[in-house]
C-alpha positions in Angstrom: 99.1 93.5 71.5 99.2 92.3 75.2 95.5 93.6 75.7 94.6 91.9 72.5 95.7 88.8 73.6 94.1 89.1 77.0 90.8 89.7 75.5 91.2 86.6 73.2 91.9 84.6 76.5 88.9 85.9 78.3 86.8 85.3 75.6 88.2 81.4 75.5 87.4 81.4 79.3 84.1 83.0 79.0 82.5 84.4 75.7 80.3 86.8 77.8 83.3 88.6 79.8 85.1 88.8 76.9 82.4 90.8 75.2 81.9 93.0 78.1 85.5 93.7 77.6 84.9 94.7 73.7 82.3 96.9 74.8 84.1 98.9 77.3 87.3 99.0 74.6 84.9 100.6 72.0 83.4 103.4 74.5 86.9 104.4 75.2 87.9 104.7 71.8 84.6 106.9 71.1 85.2 109.1 74.2 88.8 109.6 73.0 87.8 110.9 69.4 85.6 112.9 71.1 88.1 114.8 72.6 86.8 114.2 76.1 83.2 115.9 75.5 80.1 114.1 76.0 77.4 113.1 73.4 75.0 115.3 75.1 77.3 118.3 74.2 78.1 117.4 70.9 74.5 116.9 69.8 73.5 120.2 71.2 75.4 121.9 68.3 74.5 119.8 65.7 72.5 122.4 63.8 76.1 123.9 62.9 78.1 120.8 62.7 78.4 120.9 59.2 77.8 117.4 58.7 75.9 115.7 55.5 72.6 116.9 56.4 73.9 120.4 57.4 76.8 121.2 55.2 75.2 124.4 53.7 74.6 125.9 57.1 76.1 129.5 57.2 77.3 131.3 60.2 79.4 134.6 61.0 81.5 136.1 63.4 81.2 139.3 62.3 79.6 142.1 64.3 75.8 143.6 63.2 77.2 146.6 61.0 79.7 144.2 59.1 77.0 141.7 58.5 74.2 143.9 57.3 76.5 145.8 55.1 77.9 142.5 53.5 74.6 140.9 53.0 73.8 143.5 50.2 71.5 145.6 52.2 71.7 148.4 49.4 70.7 145.8 46.9 67.9 144.5 49.4 66.3 148.1 50.0 66.2 148.5 46.2 64.4 145.5 45.8 61.6 145.9 48.5 61.1 149.4 47.0 60.6 148.0 43.5 58.3 145.2 44.8 56.2 148.0 46.8 55.3 149.5 43.4 54.7 146.1 41.7 52.7 143.9 44.1 50.2 144.6 46.7 52.1 141.7 49.0 54.6 144.5 49.9 52.4 147.6 49.4 49.5 146.4 51.2 51.2 145.6 54.6 53.3 148.6 54.5 50.6 150.8 54.3 48.2 148.8 57.2 51.4 149.1 59.8 51.5 152.6 58.9 47.9 153.1 59.0 48.0 151.8 62.6 50.8 153.0 64.1 50.6 156.7 63.0 47.2 157.1 61.1 46.2 160.5 61.0 49.1 161.7 63.3 49.7 161.8 67.1 48.1 164.3 68.9 50.2 166.9 71.1 49.3 168.3 74.4 51.5 170.7 76.5 51.6 169.7 80.4 53.2 172.4 82.0 52.2 172.1 85.7 53.5 173.8 88.9 55.9 172.2 91.1 57.7 172.7 94.2 60.7 174.4 92.3 58.8 175.7 89.3 56.6 178.5 91.1 53.6 179.3 88.6 49.8 179.4 88.9 47.6 177.2 87.7 45.8 179.7 85.8 49.1 180.7 84.2 50.3 177.0 83.4 46.8 176.6 81.8 46.9 179.8 79.4 50.8 178.9 78.6 49.5 175.3 77.9 47.1 176.7 75.3 49.7 179.1 74.1 51.9 176.4 73.4 49.4 174.3 71.6 48.1 176.8 69.4 51.8 177.7 68.3 52.6 174.1 67.8 49.4 173.6 65.9 50.7 176.3 63.5 54.2 175.0 63.0 52.9 171.5 62.2 51.0 173.0 59.1 54.8 174.2 57.8 57.0 171.9 59.5 58.2 170.8 56.1 61.0 172.7 54.6 59.3 172.4 51.0 56.1 173.3 52.4 54.7 170.2 50.7 53.8 167.8 54.0 52.4 168.5 57.2 54.0 166.8 60.1 51.3 164.2 60.3 52.3 163.2 56.8 55.9 163.3 57.6 55.4 161.0 60.5 53.7 158.4 57.9 56.4 158.8 55.7 58.9 158.1 58.2 57.3 155.0 59.5 56.8 153.7 55.8 60.6 154.0 55.5 61.1 152.5 58.6 59.1 149.4 57.9 60.2 149.2 53.9 64.1 150.2 54.1 64.7 150.0 58.2 66.3 153.4 58.4 65.5 157.1 57.5 66.9 160.7 57.8 65.4 163.5 59.1 67.4 166.9 59.1 66.5 170.1 61.4 66.7 173.2 59.1 66.3 177.1 59.4 64.2 178.8 57.0 64.1 182.7 56.3 61.3 182.6 54.2 58.9 185.3 54.9 55.4 184.2 56.4 56.9 181.2 58.3 55.8 181.1 62.0 59.2 180.1 63.4 62.2 179.5 61.2 62.7 175.9 62.3 61.4 173.1 59.6 62.4 169.6 58.7 63.7 167.5 55.5 62.9 164.2 55.7 65.6 162.2 53.3 65.9 158.7 52.3 68.8 157.0 53.8 70.8 156.4 50.2 71.9 160.1 50.8 73.8 159.2 53.8 77.4 158.0 52.4 81.2 158.3 53.5 82.7 161.0 51.3 85.9 159.8 49.3 88.2 161.5 51.4 86.9 160.0 54.8 87.0 156.4 54.1 90.2 155.6 56.1 89.2 157.8 59.1 88.7 155.3 62.0 86.0 157.2 63.7 83.9 157.1 60.2 81.0 154.4 59.6 78.7 154.6 56.9 78.3 158.6 56.7 78.6 159.2 60.1 81.4 160.5 62.2 81.3 159.8 65.7 83.5 161.4 68.4 85.5 159.9 71.2 82.6 158.7 73.1 80.9 157.1 70.2 78.6 159.7 69.7 77.5 160.9 66.4 79.0 164.2 65.7 78.6 165.0 62.0 76.5 163.4 59.1 77.8 163.7 55.8 74.7 163.6 53.4 74.7 164.1 49.7 73.3 167.2 48.4 71.0 165.1 45.6 69.8 161.6 45.8 72.5 159.4 44.1 69.5 157.8 42.2 68.2 160.8 40.8 68.1 160.8 36.8 66.2 163.9 36.3 68.8 166.5 38.0 71.7 167.0 35.7 75.3 167.0 37.2 75.3 164.3 39.9 78.1 162.9 40.9 79.9 161.4 44.1 82.5 164.2 44.4 83.6 165.5 48.0 81.8 168.8 47.2 78.4 166.9 46.4 78.3 166.3 50.3 76.9 168.6 53.2 78.5 167.7 56.7 75.7 168.7 59.1 76.5 168.5 62.8 74.1 166.2 65.0 73.2 169.0 67.4 72.3 172.4 67.4 74.4 175.0 69.7 71.8 174.9 72.3 72.0 170.7 72.4 68.9 169.7 70.6 69.0 167.2 68.3 69.6 168.5 64.5 69.9 165.1 62.6 67.1 162.5 63.6 68.6 159.0 62.4 65.8 156.8 62.9 66.3 152.6 62.5 65.2 149.4 63.6 67.5 147.9 66.2 68.1 144.4 66.3 71.1 143.9 67.9 73.7 145.7 70.6 76.3 147.9 69.0 74.0 148.4 65.9 74.6 151.5 64.2 72.8 150.8 60.8 69.3 149.7 60.0 68.0 146.7 58.0 64.6 146.2 56.2 62.0 144.3 58.0 61.2 142.9 54.6 64.7 141.5 54.6 63.7 137.9 56.0 60.2 137.9 54.3 61.7 138.2 50.9 62.6 134.8 50.4 59.3 133.3 51.0 57.6 136.5 49.0 59.9 135.6 46.2 59.0 131.7 46.5 55.1 132.9 46.6 55.3 135.0 43.5 57.0 132.2 41.8 54.4 129.4 42.7 51.5 131.9 41.8 53.3 132.6 38.3 53.7 128.6 38.0 50.2 128.0 38.5 49.0 130.7 36.5 51.0 129.5 33.6 49.8 125.7 34.2 46.4 126.9 34.3 46.6 128.8 31.1 48.2 125.6 29.2 45.6 123.2 30.9 42.8 125.9 29.6 44.1 125.3 26.0 43.4 121.7 26.5 40.0 120.7 25.0 40.0 117.2 24.5 41.4 113.6 24.0 40.5 111.0 21.5 41.5 107.6 22.2 41.7 105.1 19.3 43.6 102.1 18.1 44.1 103.8 14.3 45.5 106.9 15.0 46.2 107.7 11.3 42.7 106.6 10.3 41.3 109.3 12.9 43.8 111.8 11.3 42.4 111.3 7.9 39.0 111.6 8.9 37.7 114.7 6.8 34.0 114.7 7.3 33.3 118.5 7.1 33.4 119.4 3.7 35.7 121.7 1.9 37.2 125.3 3.2 37.5 128.2 0.8 40.3 127.2 -0.9 38.9 123.6 -1.7 40.9 121.9 1.2 39.1 119.2 3.3 38.6 120.2 6.7 39.7 117.7 9.6 37.8 117.2 12.7 40.0 118.9 15.6 37.5 121.2 17.1 35.1 121.2 19.5 32.1 123.9 20.0 28.5 124.1 21.4 26.1 122.0 19.4 28.8 120.6 17.4 28.7 116.9 16.8 31.2 114.5 15.8 30.7 110.7 15.1 33.7 108.7 16.1 34.9 105.6 14.1 34.4 102.0 16.0 37.0 101.7 18.8 37.4 105.4 19.4 36.6 107.1 22.8 36.6 111.2 23.2 36.9 112.7 26.6 36.4 116.1 27.1 39.4 118.0 29.3 38.2 119.6 32.4 40.9 122.2 33.6 42.2 121.1 37.4 44.6 124.1 38.0 45.3 125.5 40.5 45.6 122.3 42.2 43.3 121.4 45.6 46.3 122.6 47.7 47.2 126.0 46.3 45.3 128.0 49.2 46.9 126.1 51.9 50.3 126.1 50.3 50.1 130.1 49.4 49.3 130.6 53.2 52.1 128.8 54.6 54.5 130.9 52.4 52.7 133.8 53.7 53.4 133.2 57.1 57.1 133.7 56.8 56.6 137.6 56.0 53.9 137.9 58.4 56.5 136.8 61.5 59.2 139.2 59.6 57.1 142.3 59.9 56.0 141.2 63.4 52.5 141.2 62.3 49.4 138.6 62.2 48.9 136.6 59.2 45.5 137.7 58.9 46.5 141.4 58.7 49.1 140.4 56.5 46.8 138.9 53.8 43.4 140.7 54.6 41.9 137.0 55.0 39.3 137.4 57.8 37.3 134.6 56.5 35.6 132.4 59.1 36.8 134.3 62.4 34.6 134.8 65.4 34.7 137.6 67.8 37.3 135.8 70.1 39.8 135.0 67.0 39.5 138.5 65.8 40.1 140.2 69.1 43.0 138.1 69.8 44.5 139.0 66.4 43.9 142.5 66.8 45.2 142.7 70.5 48.5 141.2 69.2 48.5 143.6 66.3 48.1 147.0 68.5 50.7 145.6 71.0 53.3 145.8 68.2 52.1 149.3 67.1 52.1 150.6 70.5 56.1 149.7 70.8 56.2 151.0 67.3 54.5 154.1 68.6 56.6 154.7 71.6 59.9 154.5 69.4 58.5 157.3 67.1 57.5 159.5 70.1 60.4 158.8 72.1 63.2 159.2 69.3 61.8 161.7 66.8 58.1 163.5 68.1 59.4 164.5 71.5 62.8 165.6 70.4 61.2 167.7 67.5 58.9 169.4 70.0 62.0 170.3 71.9 63.2 172.1 69.0 60.1 173.5 68.1 59.5 175.2 71.5 63.1 176.3 71.7 62.5 178.4 68.5 59.2 179.5 69.5 60.7 181.1 73.0 63.7 182.4 71.0 61.6 184.0 68.4 59.2 185.8 71.0 56.3 183.1 70.0 56.1 182.0 73.5 56.6 183.8 76.5 58.9 181.6 79.0 60.7 183.3 81.7 64.0 181.6 82.6 63.2 178.8 80.1 66.6 177.2 80.1 66.6 177.6 83.8 63.5 175.3 84.0 63.7 173.7 80.6 62.3 170.5 82.0 59.4 172.0 83.4 58.4 173.8 80.1 58.8 170.8 77.8 56.7 168.5 79.8 53.9 167.3 77.3 52.3 164.3 76.4 51.2 162.4 73.1 48.1 160.5 72.2 48.6 158.3 69.4 45.7 157.1 67.0 43.0 154.8 69.0 41.7 151.4 67.9 38.3 150.6 67.0 36.1 148.4 69.0 35.7 145.3 67.7 32.3 144.4 69.3 31.0 147.9 70.8 28.8 146.0 73.4 31.3 143.9 75.1 34.1 146.2 75.1 31.6 149.0 76.6 30.4 146.5 79.5 33.9 145.8 80.1 35.1 149.4 80.4 32.1 149.8 82.8 33.2 147.2 85.0 36.9 148.5 84.9 35.4 152.1 85.8 33.4 150.7 88.5 36.2 148.8 90.0 38.3 151.9 90.0 40.8 149.9 87.8 40.5 152.5 85.0 40.0 156.1 84.4 38.0 157.9 81.6 41.7 159.7 80.5 43.2 156.2 79.4 39.7 155.1 78.1 39.7 158.3 75.8 43.4 157.8 75.0 42.8 154.4 74.0 40.3 156.1 71.3 42.9 158.3 70.4 41.2 161.5 72.3 42.0 163.9 75.0 39.9 163.4 77.7 40.0 167.0 78.7 39.3 168.2 75.2 36.2 165.7 75.4 34.8 167.1 78.8 35.3 170.6 77.2 32.7 169.6 74.2 30.3 167.6 76.8 30.1 170.7 79.1 29.3 172.8 75.6 27.0 170.2 74.6 25.2 170.5 78.0 25.0 174.5 77.8 23.5 174.7 74.4 21.1 172.2 75.7 19.8 174.3 78.3 19.9 177.4 76.0 17.8 175.9 73.6 15.3 174.4 76.2 14.7 177.6 77.5 14.4 179.1 73.9 11.7 176.5 72.6 10.1 175.6 76.1 11.3 172.2 75.8 12.8 169.5 77.4 15.5 167.1 75.9 15.3 163.1 76.6 17.1 162.0 79.6 18.7 158.8 77.9 19.6 157.4 81.7 15.7 157.5 82.4 14.6 155.8 79.0 17.3 153.1 79.7 15.6 152.7 83.6 17.9 154.6 85.5 16.6 155.8 88.9 16.0 159.4 89.4 17.3 160.4 92.7 15.2 163.5 93.0 12.0 161.3 92.5 13.0 159.0 95.9 13.7 162.2 98.1 9.9 162.4 99.0 8.6 159.0 99.5 4.8 158.7 98.6 5.0 162.3 96.5 3.6 162.4 93.3 5.8 163.6 90.8 5.1 166.8 89.2 4.2 167.1 85.6 6.4 169.0 83.4 5.3 172.2 82.4 7.2 172.0 79.2 6.2 169.5 76.7 9.2 166.7 76.6 10.5 165.6 73.0 9.7 162.3 71.6 12.3 160.1 70.4 
């Protein structure tokens, strides 16, 4: 009360002084209401403030696995699978990612080399590398337990499942089937079979079908013996005896079960479909397209409108005689070469369909941006729309795609292909297919290898080759990496080139000819011709082939 009387007295003496006191008092009250926080701090979290403009903003403090599980991940997975069979907007991107990441498979190369500790001659290491590569190539043809797929098709299935479902299972098996190169083989399973048995639900170390040890390392995987959605095989249930308890590792320490998933956040143990964030936009796109199609069909049914001041007279206008039943035919149709004469005051307008509307293409492209971002691929690759792009645009788009593909290739190699090779080589040594003295003592040296992922085609061969030539001349690139970018083995390519040169010499001697030299045809100087200045080049004794 005293402060109020002081304010009134100040305003009576000096109105400006009283106004300043009132402004200061209002600021103090606002600061008190904010609890000592500054306005800048409050506005920094305005997006989740829950005010009248953002009342429907949802947040959660759940960990990543709980959030994924409570978000209906199983229903999401089934929905994506269904759409893959129904629409090219889902099927196409999955195929394109698989084609660019896996293609026709990864090329394996053994890389055993002599080191200070690993005493082996160069000749012996080359012989051992060739032996391992031949054995691994044989295993790849029968890698599938069911002998239906080869290793490269299994890789395609795995990558497709990672895009579609966000997770996939690969189980190592031992087959005693006669004729197999080695007993080790694999079984690729959909993640639906990874479930917690009813009797293990209360186990604190159990999560979503995986039993973890005290350090958090997977110990046992509980896998249904048959797919829960199998309607063709009778007797399916979810009893305890329907599960197979599979150890995570073989007795020799190699991995037996490969559980692959797309990691998003720390502490994440289960996967999440890449199409999850894309589905909302894809559903909106599908509904919008359907609405435009229905509107176009309805629009096409409209043929014309007659404007008249006397509607009843027009409705009663019978000018085309009688039909087969003797009824008069009304003027309600439009057809080629058919004319109708209107009464005075009537006006006819022929309908011109205007659907889809002019914004249809632009709006659908905007809706497709969301799925493209969710899949981390360019929108042009998502939609296969390359209209109006020049070389620079196309190259920028493809470089962005290739970067994503290289990351996905790295994941497949490190978490699946290389551990698989470790199992294969261990089994080849154990079964006498490869002779490796003191294998477990020099395990890392024997396991030295590399993978060559599928290469990418050149957008503009002239510009690409010019750039590579400059890099090779500046020693910033080498032939090994150049061939690797094309998905080829440089040693194999040099072997092929050497065989070609040897074959050319054999044919030259046999047919008394000289094959054309492309370098001479392109104006490259011949060093031998410059050894003796002024000397006349000797005429070839044999006839040269003409291009």
